[in-house]
C-alpha positions, 0 to 999 in steps of 0.5 A: 123836502130838505131846509134850505142852507142857513149859517151856523149863526142862523139858528131862528126858523122865522129868520129869512136869510139872504145870503150876501155875495161872498156867501152866495159864492163860498156856498155855490147857491146855484145848486138850488137850480141843479148845478154848483157854482163851480160846475157852472162856471166850469161849463161856462169855461168850456163855452157851455150856457145855462138854461133853466139851471140845466148845462147846454152845451154849444153845437160841437165842432166834430158831427163825425170821427174817423179813426184810422188805426196803423197797427204794431206800433209806427215808427215817428222817425220814418214818418211824421217825425224824421230826425234830420240832424240825428246821426244816422244810426238814430236818423234811419235810412229814409230821406225826407221831404219838406211840408206846407208846414213851416220847418216840419218834413216828413218822411220822403214816403209821405210827399202827397200828404206833405202838400196837404199838411196846411190841412192838418195837426200833427202832434209829436209827442205823444207819450205813455208807457205800455211797451206791449201790444195789447195794452199799447192798443188798449190805451189807444182805442179807450183812452184808459191803461189796462185794468185787471178788473174791467174791461173800458169801452172803446172810443166808438162804443162811448161815441154809440152810448152817448150820441145814438144812431143817425139816418138808420145807421149804425152810429159806430162802423169797423173797417173791414172788422173788429181789429181788437177787443178793445175796439169794442163795448168794454163794460157798456152793454153789448148794444153799443158795439160797432157794426163790422163790414165782413169784407174789404171794400178793397175786394173786387167782390165786396159785399157787406154781410147781412145787408141785403136780403136773402135770395128768395126773400121778398119785401112782404116776406121779410116784413112778414117774419119781422112781425113774426120775430117781434112777437117771439122776442116780447114772449121771451123778453117777459121770461128772461131780462139781460144785457145779451137780450137787450143788446140783441134787440137793438141789434135786430132793431138796427138790422131791420132799419138798415136792410129796409132803407134803401138810403143806408144801404146805398152808404156802403156802396162803394162801387157808386163812387166814381171810377176817377175817385176810387183810382185817386184814393188808390185800388188797394186796402188803404185807399178804398177803406178810406173811401168808404170812410168817407162815404158813411160818415157823409151818409150820418155814421158818427164814428168809422175805425178802419185799419191798414197795414202791419208796422211792427218792424224790428227787422229791416224797417227800410222796406217795410216802411216803403212797401206800405207807407206809399199807399197810405200817404196817397189814400190820407191826402187823398180822404183830407182833400176829398173831405175839404173840397165837400166842405166835410172837413170842418165837421170830421174828425180825422185821428191817426194813430198807432199803439206807440212808437219805435226806439230812438236807435237803429237795432243790429237788424235795421229795425226799431223796436217798441217804444211808447215814451214818445211818437206821433199822432195826426189829427185834422179837421173837426175844429182842429187847427190847419198846418200845425205841428204840436210838441216835439221830441228831443233831437234823437227822438227819445223823449218829448222835448216839450208840451206832452199829450198823454193818451187821456189828454188825447181822448178828452180832446176827441170827445169834446170835439164832437161833444161828449162830456168827457168828465161824465160817469157812465155806470159799470157793472155793480153800478159803479161810477167810472168817468169817460176820461180819467184825468185827461185835459182837452189839449187846447193848443191844437184846437183853432 
């Protein structure tokens, strides 16, 4: 048993040392109960309590996250941050609409979302340094800059690892498929990967792969096969232990639960939604993907990641935005309203992001090129403010004007809102501890 701490002047083992108040604060004597004083005060500042020397966090604001990713790099100037006062070559070809946030305008193609702006937060000062698609995508799915030495886990996989499943449903779902390897498990075990639908909910014949019993397989025969597989798995797991095998065991366990649970299967059944509501979302990829995401979080899925469109508009940005943004606008505005009317918005964190923004000036072919120095993301629900614009870019959209938000800061905010200690270290290969977020701080300005 380790000897108790004594100051240097105390040499007698028979002397009972009683620390002064000053010494108590200096040595952080709460360490004897499992926490240093510094850690105690840090947790207290975050709203945690201490029970029997162990941190116990308050109930998180968000129970689930919907991450809507717009691949390619959406232009903030043609969406969330139009430059009304800039010269035409910076302002671009689109008009604007007033929103329900005082002094804030959106693109003319976000008219429905503008009427829901009193329920969302727009961050107009996102910034990072990666102008390459893959590297920018890695940033916005993991919270980390890419490293040649380590593949970092996605937000969804960390949520899966830390919080686990609920209601026989996978904790992390991708709609319609895994959009990029950076949306995967990284250095975490394969068991924490996403469940991908394998089909688009906008398709007329939409059916989630592997969620129904094969033709000719009855419930009784299914259960018999499940028992046989358990016997075989037990035999081989004794011969070889590996992450791949453990991951497969976990996947099969989840699959059996989903296939045998009517409630779990029903969560994916978008055809059970009223036709009127499906029309309100839009009978297209944007609408049906967002509707299914709402259905899944309502059933208990913790993290849903969905993609829509392609926003790499180097040429003719007017038509490129005009062909896609109205569908997003209809779907997103309906999603926010639908969540709010069901009493789910406060417990569901919605994030809209893209890998970077676009150059301040329109190029020779009527488009904008890659530009990570400043761009916009949107958050809603899950404990963030309603009707708020955080930060700003300068008059031409060239750089953050004030309150810049880094990717680690965004990640820290997301994790805090869903109840994950973003400073916790996870073990990478070689038992190397790696923080969930490095050098990130919660963007307190967006928290309600």
